[in-house]
C-alpha positions as a Markdown table, in Angstrom:
| # | Residue | x | y | z |
|---|---|---|---|---|
| 1 | Met | -12.6 | 68.0 | -36.8 |
| 2 | Gln | -10.9 | 64.7 | -37.6 |
| 3 | Asp | -12.3 | 64.8 | -41.1 |
| 4 | Thr | -11.0 | 68.3 | -41.6 |
| 5 | Phe | -7.5 | 67.3 | -40.6 |
| 6 | His | -7.6 | 64.3 | -42.9 |
| 7 | Ala | -8.9 | 66.4 | -45.7 |
| 8 | Ile | -6.0 | 68.9 | -45.4 |
| 9 | Val | -3.4 | 66.1 | -45.3 |
| 10 | Leu | -4.9 | 64.3 | -48.3 |
| 11 | Gly | -5.2 | 67.6 | -50.2 |
| 12 | Leu | -1.5 | 68.2 | -49.5 |
| 13 | Ile | -0.6 | 64.7 | -50.7 |
| 14 | Gln | -2.7 | 65.2 | -53.9 |
| 15 | Gly | -1.1 | 68.6 | -54.6 |
| 16 | Leu | 2.4 | 67.3 | -54.0 |
| 17 | Thr | 2.0 | 64.1 | -56.0 |
| 18 | Glu | -0.3 | 64.8 | -59.0 |
| 19 | Phe | 2.4 | 66.3 | -61.2 |
| 20 | Leu | 5.4 | 64.3 | -60.0 |
| 21 | Pro | 5.7 | 60.9 | -61.8 |
| 22 | Ile | 4.9 | 59.0 | -58.6 |
| 23 | Ser | 1.1 | 58.4 | -58.7 |
| 24 | Ser | -1.2 | 60.7 | -56.7 |
| 25 | Ser | -4.0 | 58.1 | -56.7 |
| 26 | Gly | -1.6 | 55.5 | -55.4 |
| 27 | His | -0.5 | 57.8 | -52.6 |
| 28 | Leu | -4.1 | 58.6 | -51.6 |
| 29 | Ala | -4.6 | 54.8 | -51.1 |
| 30 | Ile | -1.3 | 54.0 | -49.5 |
| 31 | Tyr | -0.8 | 56.7 | -47.0 |
| 32 | Pro | -4.3 | 56.4 | -45.4 |
| 33 | Ala | -3.4 | 52.7 | -44.9 |
| 34 | Phe | -0.1 | 53.7 | -43.3 |
| 35 | Phe | -2.0 | 56.1 | -40.9 |
| 36 | Gly | -4.8 | 53.7 | -40.2 |
| 37 | Trp | -7.4 | 55.9 | -41.9 |
| 38 | Glu | -10.3 | 54.8 | -44.0 |
| 39 | Asp | -9.6 | 54.6 | -47.7 |
| 40 | Pro | -10.9 | 57.9 | -49.2 |
| 41 | Gly | -12.3 | 56.0 | -52.2 |
| 42 | Ala | -12.3 | 56.6 | -55.9 |
| 43 | Ala | -14.9 | 59.4 | -55.9 |
| 44 | Phe | -13.0 | 61.6 | -53.3 |
| 45 | Thr | -9.8 | 61.0 | -55.2 |
| 46 | Ala | -11.2 | 61.9 | -58.6 |
| 47 | Val | -12.9 | 65.1 | -57.3 |
| 48 | Ile | -9.9 | 66.6 | -55.4 |
| 49 | Gln | -7.9 | 66.1 | -58.6 |
| 50 | Ile | -10.0 | 68.9 | -60.0 |
| 51 | Gly | -8.1 | 71.2 | -57.8 |
| 52 | Thr | -4.7 | 70.2 | -59.2 |
| 53 | Glu | -6.1 | 70.4 | -62.8 |
| 54 | Leu | -7.4 | 73.9 | -62.1 |
| 55 | Ala | -3.8 | 74.7 | -61.1 |
| 56 | Val | -2.7 | 73.4 | -64.5 |
| 57 | Val | -5.4 | 75.6 | -66.2 |
| 58 | Leu | -4.2 | 78.7 | -64.3 |
| 59 | Tyr | -0.5 | 78.0 | -64.9 |
| 60 | Phe | -0.8 | 77.2 | -68.6 |
| 61 | Trp | -3.8 | 79.5 | -69.5 |
| 62 | Arg | -1.8 | 81.2 | -72.3 |
| 63 | Asp | -1.0 | 77.8 | -73.9 |
| 64 | Ile | -4.6 | 76.6 | -73.4 |
| 65 | Trp | -6.0 | 79.8 | -74.9 |
| 66 | Thr | -3.6 | 79.7 | -77.9 |
| 67 | Ile | -4.4 | 76.0 | -78.6 |
| 68 | Gly | -8.1 | 76.4 | -78.0 |
| 69 | Ser | -8.5 | 79.5 | -80.1 |
| 70 | Gly | -6.3 | 78.1 | -82.9 |
| 71 | Trp | -8.4 | 74.9 | -83.0 |
| 72 | Val | -11.6 | 76.9 | -83.2 |
| 73 | Arg | -10.2 | 79.0 | -86.0 |
| 74 | Gly | -9.2 | 75.9 | -87.8 |
| 75 | Leu | -12.9 | 74.8 | -87.9 |
| 76 | Phe | -13.6 | 77.7 | -90.3 |
| 77 | Ser | -10.3 | 78.5 | -92.0 |
| 78 | Ala | -8.1 | 76.3 | -94.2 |
| 79 | Glu | -5.2 | 78.6 | -93.4 |
| 80 | Ala | -5.6 | 78.1 | -89.7 |
| 81 | Arg | -5.5 | 74.4 | -90.2 |
| 82 | Glu | -1.9 | 74.7 | -91.3 |
| 83 | Glu | -0.9 | 76.0 | -87.9 |
| 84 | His | 0.6 | 74.0 | -85.0 |
| 85 | Glu | -2.3 | 75.1 | -82.6 |
| 86 | Trp | -4.9 | 73.3 | -84.8 |
| 87 | Arg | -2.9 | 70.1 | -84.7 |
| 88 | Met | -2.3 | 70.4 | -81.0 |
| 89 | Gly | -6.0 | 70.8 | -80.3 |
| 90 | Trp | -6.7 | 67.5 | -82.1 |
| 91 | Phe | -3.7 | 65.8 | -80.5 |
| 92 | Ile | -5.1 | 66.5 | -77.1 |
| 93 | Ile | -8.6 | 65.4 | -78.1 |
| 94 | Ile | -7.3 | 62.2 | -79.7 |
| 95 | Gly | -4.9 | 61.5 | -76.8 |
| 96 | Ser | -7.8 | 61.8 | -74.3 |
| 97 | Leu | -10.1 | 59.3 | -76.0 |
| 98 | Pro | -8.4 | 56.1 | -74.7 |
| 99 | Ile | -8.6 | 57.0 | -71.0 |
| 100 | Val | -12.2 | 58.3 | -71.4 |
| 101 | Ile | -13.4 | 55.1 | -73.2 |
| 102 | Leu | -11.6 | 52.7 | -70.8 |
| 103 | Gly | -12.5 | 54.8 | -67.8 |
| 104 | Ile | -16.2 | 54.5 | -68.5 |
| 105 | Ser | -16.0 | 50.9 | -69.6 |
| 106 | Leu | -14.0 | 49.7 | -66.6 |
| 107 | Lys | -15.5 | 52.0 | -63.9 |
| 108 | Glu | -16.4 | 49.2 | -61.5 |
| 109 | Val | -13.1 | 47.4 | -61.9 |
| 110 | Ile | -11.1 | 50.6 | -61.4 |
| 111 | Glu | -13.0 | 51.6 | -58.3 |
| 112 | Asn | -12.8 | 48.2 | -56.7 |
| 113 | Asp | -10.3 | 45.7 | -58.0 |
| 114 | Phe | -7.6 | 48.2 | -59.0 |
| 115 | Arg | -7.6 | 49.9 | -55.6 |
| 116 | Asn | -6.0 | 46.8 | -54.0 |
| 117 | Leu | -2.7 | 47.8 | -52.3 |
| 118 | Trp | -0.9 | 44.8 | -53.8 |
| 119 | Val | -1.7 | 46.1 | -57.3 |
| 120 | Ile | -0.8 | 49.7 | -56.4 |
| 121 | Ala | 2.5 | 48.8 | -54.8 |
| 122 | Thr | 3.5 | 46.5 | -57.7 |
| 123 | Met | 2.6 | 49.3 | -60.2 |
| 124 | Leu | 4.8 | 51.7 | -58.3 |
| 125 | Val | 7.8 | 49.4 | -58.7 |
| 126 | Val | 7.1 | 48.3 | -62.3 |
| 127 | Val | 6.4 | 51.8 | -63.7 |
| 128 | Gly | 9.3 | 53.2 | -61.7 |
| 129 | Val | 11.6 | 50.8 | -63.5 |
| 130 | Val | 10.0 | 51.7 | -66.9 |
| 131 | Leu | 10.5 | 55.4 | -66.1 |
| 132 | Gly | 14.1 | 54.9 | -65.2 |
| 133 | Val | 14.9 | 53.0 | -68.4 |
| 134 | Ala | 12.9 | 55.4 | -70.6 |
| 135 | Asp | 14.7 | 58.4 | -69.1 |
| 136 | Arg | 18.1 | 56.8 | -69.5 |
| 137 | Ile | 17.7 | 55.6 | -73.1 |
| 138 | Gly | 15.4 | 58.3 | -74.5 |
| 139 | Arg | 17.0 | 60.9 | -76.7 |
| 140 | Gln | 16.6 | 64.7 | -76.0 |
| 141 | Glu | 15.8 | 65.6 | -79.6 |
| 142 | Arg | 12.1 | 66.3 | -79.9 |
| 143 | Thr | 10.0 | 69.3 | -78.7 |
| 144 | Ile | 6.2 | 69.6 | -78.5 |
| 145 | Glu | 6.3 | 71.1 | -82.0 |
| 146 | Asn | 7.5 | 67.7 | -83.3 |
| 147 | Leu | 4.4 | 65.9 | -82.0 |
| 148 | Thr | 2.8 | 63.7 | -84.6 |
| 149 | Trp | -0.6 | 61.9 | -84.9 |
| 150 | Thr | 1.0 | 58.5 | -84.1 |
| 151 | His | 2.8 | 59.9 | -81.0 |
| 152 | Ala | -0.5 | 61.6 | -79.8 |
| 153 | Val | -2.2 | 58.2 | -79.9 |
| 154 | Leu | 0.8 | 56.5 | -78.1 |
| 155 | Tyr | 0.7 | 59.3 | -75.4 |
| 156 | Gly | -3.0 | 58.7 | -75.0 |
| 157 | Leu | -2.6 | 54.9 | -74.6 |
| 158 | Ala | 0.1 | 55.6 | -72.0 |
| 159 | Gln | -2.2 | 58.0 | -70.1 |
| 160 | Ala | -4.9 | 55.4 | -70.1 |
| 161 | Ala | -2.7 | 53.0 | -68.2 |
| 162 | Ala | -2.9 | 55.4 | -65.2 |
| 163 | Leu | -6.5 | 54.2 | -64.6 |
| 164 | Ile | -4.6 | 51.7 | -62.5 |
| 165 | Pro | -3.6 | 53.5 | -59.2 |
| 166 | Gly | 0.1 | 53.3 | -58.8 |
| 167 | Val | 0.9 | 53.8 | -62.4 |
| 168 | Ser | 0.8 | 57.6 | -62.4 |
| 169 | Arg | -0.6 | 59.6 | -65.2 |
| 170 | Ser | 2.4 | 61.9 | -65.5 |
| 171 | Gly | 4.7 | 58.9 | -65.0 |
| 172 | Ala | 3.2 | 56.9 | -67.8 |
| 173 | Thr | 3.0 | 59.8 | -70.3 |
| 174 | Ile | 6.5 | 61.1 | -69.5 |
| 175 | Ser | 7.9 | 57.6 | -69.9 |
| 176 | Met | 6.2 | 57.3 | -73.3 |
| 177 | Gly | 7.5 | 60.8 | -74.3 |
| 178 | Arg | 11.1 | 59.9 | -73.2 |
| 179 | Leu | 10.9 | 56.6 | -75.2 |
| 180 | Leu | 9.8 | 58.6 | -78.2 |
| 181 | Gly | 12.8 | 61.0 | -77.8 |
| 182 | Tyr | 11.1 | 64.1 | -76.4 |
| 183 | Glu | 13.0 | 66.4 | -74.2 |
| 184 | Arg | 12.2 | 66.0 | -70.5 |
| 185 | Ala | 10.5 | 69.5 | -70.3 |
| 186 | Ala | 8.5 | 68.9 | -73.4 |
| 187 | Ala | 7.3 | 65.5 | -72.3 |
| 188 | Thr | 6.3 | 66.9 | -68.9 |
| 189 | Arg | 4.6 | 69.9 | -70.4 |
| 190 | Tyr | 2.5 | 67.9 | -72.8 |
| 191 | Ala | 1.7 | 65.4 | -70.0 |
| 192 | Phe | 0.1 | 68.3 | -68.1 |
| 193 | Leu | -1.9 | 69.6 | -71.0 |
| 194 | Leu | -3.1 | 66.1 | -72.0 |
| 195 | Ala | -4.3 | 65.4 | -68.5 |
| 196 | Ile | -6.7 | 68.4 | -68.3 |
| 197 | Pro | -9.8 | 66.9 | -70.2 |
| 198 | Ala | -9.5 | 63.5 | -68.6 |
| 199 | Val | -9.0 | 64.5 | -65.0 |
| 200 | Val | -11.5 | 67.4 | -65.0 |
| 201 | Gly | -14.0 | 65.1 | -66.8 |
| 202 | Ala | -13.5 | 62.3 | -64.3 |
| 203 | Gly | -13.8 | 64.7 | -61.3 |
| 204 | Leu | -17.1 | 66.2 | -62.6 |
| 205 | Tyr | -18.4 | 62.7 | -63.4 |
| 206 | Glu | -17.8 | 61.6 | -59.8 |
| 207 | Leu | -19.2 | 64.7 | -58.1 |
| 208 | Lys | -22.6 | 62.9 | -57.7 |
| 209 | Glu | -20.9 | 60.4 | -55.3 |
| 210 | Ile | -19.7 | 63.1 | -52.9 |
| 211 | Pro | -22.9 | 63.8 | -50.9 |
| 212 | Gly | -23.2 | 60.3 | -49.4 |
| 213 | Gly | -22.0 | 58.0 | -52.1 |
| 214 | Asp | -18.6 | 56.3 | -52.3 |
| 215 | Asn | -17.0 | 58.9 | -50.1 |
| 216 | Pro | -16.2 | 58.7 | -46.4 |
| 217 | Tyr | -15.9 | 62.4 | -46.2 |
| 218 | Gly | -18.6 | 65.0 | -46.5 |
| 219 | Val | -19.0 | 67.8 | -48.9 |
| 220 | Gly | -17.1 | 70.4 | -46.8 |
| 221 | Pro | -13.9 | 68.3 | -46.2 |
| 222 | Thr | -13.9 | 67.3 | -49.9 |
| 223 | Ile | -14.0 | 71.0 | -51.0 |
| 224 | Leu | -11.2 | 71.8 | -48.5 |
| 225 | Ala | -9.0 | 69.1 | -49.8 |
| 226 | Thr | -9.6 | 70.3 | -53.4 |
| 227 | Val | -8.6 | 73.9 | -52.5 |
| 228 | Val | -5.5 | 72.7 | -50.7 |
| 229 | Ser | -4.5 | 70.6 | -53.7 |
| 230 | Phe | -5.0 | 73.6 | -56.0 |
| 231 | Val | -2.7 | 75.9 | -54.0 |
| 232 | Val | 0.0 | 73.3 | -53.5 |
| 233 | Gly | -0.3 | 72.1 | -57.1 |
| 234 | Ile | 0.6 | 75.5 | -58.5 |
| 235 | Ala | 3.9 | 75.5 | -56.6 |
| 236 | Val | 4.7 | 72.0 | -57.6 |
| 237 | Ile | 4.2 | 72.7 | -61.3 |
| 238 | His | 6.5 | 75.7 | -61.2 |
| 239 | Trp | 9.2 | 73.7 | -59.4 |
| 240 | Leu | 8.9 | 70.6 | -61.5 |
| 241 | Leu | 9.2 | 72.4 | -64.9 |
| 242 | Gly | 12.4 | 74.1 | -63.6 |
| 243 | Tyr | 13.8 | 70.8 | -62.2 |
| 244 | Val | 13.3 | 68.6 | -65.3 |
| 245 | Ser | 15.0 | 71.1 | -67.6 |
| 246 | Lys | 18.3 | 70.4 | -65.7 |
| 247 | His | 17.9 | 67.0 | -64.0 |
| 248 | Ser | 16.9 | 63.4 | -64.7 |
| 249 | Phe | 13.9 | 61.6 | -63.2 |
| 250 | Ala | 16.2 | 59.3 | -61.1 |
| 251 | Pro | 15.0 | 60.6 | -57.7 |
| 252 | Phe | 11.4 | 59.8 | -58.6 |
| 253 | Val | 12.4 | 56.4 | -59.8 |
| 254 | Ile | 14.2 | 55.6 | -56.5 |
| 255 | Tyr | 11.3 | 56.9 | -54.5 |
| 256 | Arg | 8.7 | 54.9 | -56.4 |
| 257 | Ile | 10.6 | 51.6 | -56.0 |
| 258 | Ala | 11.3 | 52.3 | -52.3 |
| 259 | Leu | 7.7 | 53.1 | -51.5 |
| 260 | Gly | 6.4 | 50.2 | -53.6 |
| 261 | Gly | 8.8 | 47.8 | -52.0 |
| 262 | Leu | 8.0 | 49.1 | -48.5 |
| 263 | Thr | 4.3 | 48.7 | -49.1 |
| 264 | Leu | 4.7 | 45.2 | -50.4 |
| 265 | Ala | 6.8 | 44.3 | -47.4 |
| 266 | Leu | 4.2 | 45.7 | -45.0 |
| 267 | Leu | 1.4 | 43.8 | -46.8 |
| 268 | Ala | 3.4 | 40.6 | -46.8 |
| 269 | Thr | 4.0 | 40.8 | -43.0 |
| 270 | Gly | 0.4 | 41.7 | -42.2 |
| 271 | Val | 1.3 | 45.2 | -40.9 |
| 272 | Ile | -1.3 | 46.7 | -43.3 |
| 273 | Ala | -4.1 | 45.1 | -45.1 |
| 274 | Ala | -4.8 | 45.3 | -48.8 |
């Protein structure tokens, strides 16, 4: 029963934080420490992220279908290779390579050393500052249609930084997008699309750890947390896209710095352990 309750809470946290630029993996490490729960671990975190990415697939299915079908047509038609969808397909593929390569190469470091709360809290503060600066100085002049090969690589490198919990996949990619001059809504939308291959791939890769591996919860609670994250994630996507079209990322910057600072203070005073 306790595992079920924990799974519901962790699914809610995942659904609420995956798309906001505040680091879902960081929250899934910090809040269990606040509550005195066991660290859910990298495998549980990766698998329940599948739920939120399925929310992205459902919400953006038209975009995904248009890009995917356009990319496939481009394999056989020179005319189709002149279309934006062909380039977008390659942009997402290329942008996904850094996080895939580094994720496989640094798997042990990511699952052990990077999950230290000192690291997570520091990254919350540092990337919070980066996001705030990027959002303030970034111009609102580019849309997704203006995406280039160079920008796709830079987006991908920014996403790879999110292998460190506390960085935030959306936070890193949105920061890069704003520094490159993309509109807030465009940077956010592309961050969602770019995350799909990496997050789903990581979740499927870690599935083998769920029945008894690096996962304190069983199969049932993990599935429950994934379903909860899916339902909550859809609502958060809808809200966030509406929000960023009219507002800055300032509230998320303040929250990141406050949470990171609080966590560092609690670690320093011995209230919680790293």
